[in-house]
N, C-alpha and C positions, 0 to 999 in steps of 0.2 A: 689451206684456208680458203682460197678462191673456190675450190671444189665444194666446201661446206656452204659458202655463201650462195653459190649457184643453186644448190639443193634447197636452201632456205627460201630463195626467191621463187623457185619452181613450186614449192608447196603453197606459197601465198597465191600464186597465179591460179593453181588448181582449185584452191578454196574459193577464190572469187568467182571462178567459172562455175563451180558447183552451186554457189549461191544464186548466180544469174540464171542457171538452169532451173533451180527450185522456183525462183520468181517467175520464170516463164510458164511453169506448170501451174502454179497457184498464184493467181493475180491478187488474192486477198489473204489477209492474215488468218490464222486458225480461229481466233475468236470471232472474226467476221463470218467465216464460213459456218461455224457452229450456230451463231445467232440466226443466220439465214435458214439453216436446216430446221431449227426450232420454230421459226416463224412459218415455214412451210407446213410443218405438222400442225401448228396452231390453226392455220388457215383451213387445213383439211378437216380438223375436228369441228371447228365452229362454222365451217362453210357447208356442212351437210344440212340441207334445209329441213329435214324431218328427223334429225338425230340419228342415233346408232342403236341397233340391237347388239347385245353382247352376251357371250357365254364365258364364264370364268370356271376353270378347272382347278380346284385346290390341289396342291401336291400331295396332301394327305389322303385325297380321294381322286386319284388320277383319271378314273373313268366316269366321274360324276361331274355334271355341269350344272351351274346355277345361272339362271337367266337374269339379265339386266336390260334396262333401257337408259340411255344417256342423251341429254340434249345440252351441248356445250354452248356458252355464249361468249361474247368478246370482252366481258368484264371478269373473266376467270371464275365464273360460276357454272355449275352443272346441275340440271334437274335429273333425278333418277327414280326409277322404279326397280323393284327386285321381286323375283318369285320365291324368295326364301320363306316367306310366310304370308298368311292371308292379309295382314295389314300392309306390309311393304309392297304387295302386288297391286294395291289400289290407291295408295297414298303417296303422292309425290314428295320427295325430300331433296333439299338443295345442299350442295357442298361446294367448297372452293377447290380449284385444281390449279396446278402449275405444270409448265413444261420446263425442264431443266436438264442441263448437260451434266451427267455423273458418269464420266468415262464414255457414255454414249447417250443419245437423246432419251429422256425419260418422261413419263406421264405420272404425276403425283396427285393423289387425292388427299388433301392435307387438312380436312376437317372431318370429324367422325360422321359417317353416313352408312348407307346400306352395305357398301362394299367392304367396310371395316368389320361388319358383323362376322364375316366368315373367318377372319383372323383374330377376333377378339380373344385375348388370353383368358377371359372369364368363360370357362366352358359352359356355364349355365346359359350363356347367350346363344350358343350354336351347337351344343351337344358334342363338341370336340374334346381336346385335351387341355387341361389347365396349363397355362403358360404359352400355349401354341394355337389354341383353337383348332381350325381345320387345316392348318398349314397353308393358308392363303396369303394374299398380299394386297397392299394398297399403294405400293410404289412399283411401277412397271417400266422396264426397258422397252423401247419401241424397236421391234425387229424390222419393220418396214411396212409400206403401203403397197397392196397388191390389188389394183382396180378399186373396187368398193369395199375392200377388206383391210383392216389394220391388225397386225399380229403383235402381241405383247408377251413378255415374260417377266414374272415377279422377281424383284431384286433380292428379296430375303429368302423366300422359300421356293422360288422357281416355279410357281404356279403359272399356268398358261391362260391367256385370254384372247378372244377373237372379237373384234368389232366389225359389224357389217352395217352399211347404210340402210336405214329404215325407209319404208315407203310412207307416203302421206297417210294411207289407211292404217298402217301399223302404228304410227305415232298417235293418230287420233284414237285408236282403240285403247291405247294405254291411258290417255287422259280421260276418255269417256268410260273407262272401266268395262270395256266390252270384250276383253280377251277371255278365252275359255279356261276358267280355273276349276271346272266341275270335278276334275279328278281328285281334288283335295277332299271331296265328300267321301272318299274311300274310308275316312276316319269316322264317318257317321253311321256306318253299319253297326247295328246293335250286336250282331254276332261277331265273335273273334274270327271264325273261319269264313272264307269267301271263295267262290268258285266261278271261273270263266267258262262259258259255253260258246264255242265258235266252230263253225263248219263241222258240226256233229261231234266235235271233240270237247272233252271237259278237262279242266286243270284246276288244281288248288292254287290259290293266289295269295302270296304273302308280300306285303308292301312295306318297305322301310322309307317313310316319307322324309326323314331327316337326310339320309344318305342317298335318296333317289334311286333305290334299287327295288326291282320286282323279281320274285321267284315264281315261275310257273312250274307246277309239278303234277305228274300223272303216273299211274302204274304202267310198267313196261314189262309184262310177263312177271317174272319173279324179282325184277329189278325196279328201279325208280328212274324216270326220265325227268330231269330238271333243266329248265332253260332260265338262265339269269340274265337280266338286262338292266342297264342304267338308263334313266329317262330324264328329260328336261321339258319344260313347257315351251311350246312354240307358237302360241296364239290360238291355234285351232284345237288344241288338246295337248297331248304329250308325244314327244318323239323319242325314239330309242337311240342311244349312242351305238349300240350293236343290235342288229336285227334279230327278231324272233324267227327261228327256223325249226320246224319239227315235222318230219314225215310228209313233206310236200306242202305244208302250211307255212307261209312266210308273210310277215308284216313288220314294218318299222315304226309304226305309230298307232296311237289310239286317238281317233278324232270323233267329232260330232257327239261328244260325251254329254249325257243327260242323266241327272240324278232324280230318282223318285223316292222320296223319304217314306211315304206311306207304304209303298210296295217293297221297300228295302231292296231296290234294284237299280243298277246303273246300266244304261244301254250305251253302246259304243259302236264305232266302226273300227275293226281291226284290219288295217289295210283296206281292201275292198269288201271285206266280209262283215255282215251284221253280227253283233255279238252282245252278250249280256254278262254282267257280273252280279251274282246274287249271294245273299248270306245263307250259310248252311250251318247245321248243328254239328255235323260230323264230316271231316274231310275225306277225300278219296283215299288218302294215305295216312295211316297212323304210325307213329314211331312207337312201337310196342315196348321198347325198353328205356324210353327217355326218362320216365319217372324214377326208375331204379338208378340210372346214371346220375341224375340230379342229386339223389339222396347220397349215393356213394361218393360223389366228388367232394362233398363237404365232410362226410363221415371219415374218409380215409386221410384227410389232411387236418382233422380236428378243428375245422372252421365252420362257418355258417353262411347262409344266404341272406342278402338284405334287399329291401325294397324301400325306396323313399317316397313312393307315390300311393301305396296302398292298393286296395281293390277297386277295379273299374267295374261298375255294375249298370247294366241297361243304359249305356251311353254316358254315364256320369263318372268322371274321374274322381278318385278318392271318395267313393260313395259313403264310406263309413266315417269319414272325417278324422283320420289319424293325424293329418297335418294341423288340425285345430287343437290337438292336445298340447297343453303348455310345455314348451321346451322340446317338442318332438324332434328326434333325429332320424330314426328309421325303424321299420319293422324288420324282423329277422326270423329265420327258421334254423334251429341248431339241433342237428341229429344227435341222439344219445347224449343229451346234456347231463343227465344224472338220473340214477335210480331206474335205468332202463327205459326212460321216456325222452321224447323230443320236446324242446322248448320252442314254442311259437310265440314270440314276444314282441313287445314294443319298447323302444329305448327313448324316453324323454330325459334330457339332461344326463345325469350320471347313474341312473338305476334302470332296471328292466323288470317287466312283469308280463305275464301271459299264461295261457293254458298249456297243459302237457298233452301230447298226442302219441299214438302208436300207428304208424303207417302200414298199409298192406298194398302190395303191388299185384294187380290182377292180370290174368292172362288175356283180357280184352284190351289191355293197354292203359287202363285207368289206375289211378292211385287213390285209395281212401284213407281217411284219418279217423281212427277211433279215439273217443274222448272218455277216459276213465273217470273224469272228475278231478278237480284240483289243478294245480299248476305251480308256478314259481313267482316269487315276488308278491308284493302287495299292490293290488289294483286301486288307484286313486278313484274316489267317487266320481270325479269329473270325467273319467275315462271308462266307467263301468258299462255304459250303454254301447259305446263303440266296441269294447272288448267282447260283449255278449253277441253282437252282430257278427264279428269275425269268427268267434268260436262256433256259432251256428253254421256259418258258411262252410267252414272246414268239414263239418260233419255230414254234409249232403251225401246221401247213400249212393248216388250215381258216381261220386268221386270226381277226379280231375284228369284231363289229358295234360301231358307235358310236351312242349315244343321247344327244341333247342334252337336258340337264336344266335348263339356265338359260343366261343370256347369257354366262356365263363358266365353265360347268361341263359336263362330258360324262362318261358312263359308258362304259367299254370292256369289252365282253362277249365271251367266247370263243364262236366259232360252232360248235365241235364238239358241245358239249352244254349250253351256256349256264349251266354250273355254276361258272364262274370269271369274276370281274369286278373292275375297279378304278375308282374314282371320281377324276376329275381336276378341279382347279380352278385358276383364275389369281388 
């Protein structure tokens, strides 16, 4: 019994000693220490006199960065700009923010703002996936402060973000709308195909503005040389997440960008090299079998291609007005729909109508569409003019080039002047 009591009192003494040792190491309670840490982060965020430049990398696009500017104040409000689109890049928007301990210190943007657009579950807002957007975040765990840089990780999707203190000039350029957004004019070329000329080299240029990707392509003997880069806006133009390297030519940014709408030309500096991007009718590289692959992909699965935007013509989206047809859902192209003909139709509400075509795949890489007359369904009077324009466009004798843009997507570009195209998806 005495032995047991001795062990009992010994345990009490050890426990008390341990508590005293703990108290010696931590003079404050865990809650106090957490609050002090949050206060220190708050002071850092609000104490940057010219705000913060930021890059957010959605986990759905791990190599693609979207640029932001944040100016935090002491009333838990934050001004922000975003380079997501032309409006958010020049229009300041305010949100509320909080610092909170959720197992670790976290920065939360808790009213809808530009940073929420990247993770909006409505894919029409960001071009991502319904229910998930671009797999980005608006609640971030703070990984730490490293000099003038704060590193963050999204709590839900694990997206990464980096905040860097802005300079006085950088902050002023945001509010004065003086940052160089000229590269966005890449969408104002009237031709689908564009070509970069730099240091006596020429490259076909394909730009995905939503996903911030550029593909530079050129012939390489019997092969194709393709250089793919991700880009983001850095104030003076665009910077690449991964450098462009090709046969001794290397650059990591396009700066001093100037757009000449009349000449349909963009002048840039590619690193230290003067360069131009011009519109062309025919690319350096043609995918000679793309039209046949497009056709067979739907034919072999008994499916069809759809487009929700219609034809882009001479710089005008939906030039023939399919979206103005009452109840419009989508355009489609259905190979071998019936009687040996293809159905190129429009679906408003629950019925379809459109012409019948017979395609031909030429050895020059173009696809033509013969119209024998007639079609399927009854064309409403209100859609007759639109349908006539579409039918005439398909019949152009020069035909169309096809460009594969993804595993289930193609662009169809008219070969006459490359000023008309339509995007197909499955």
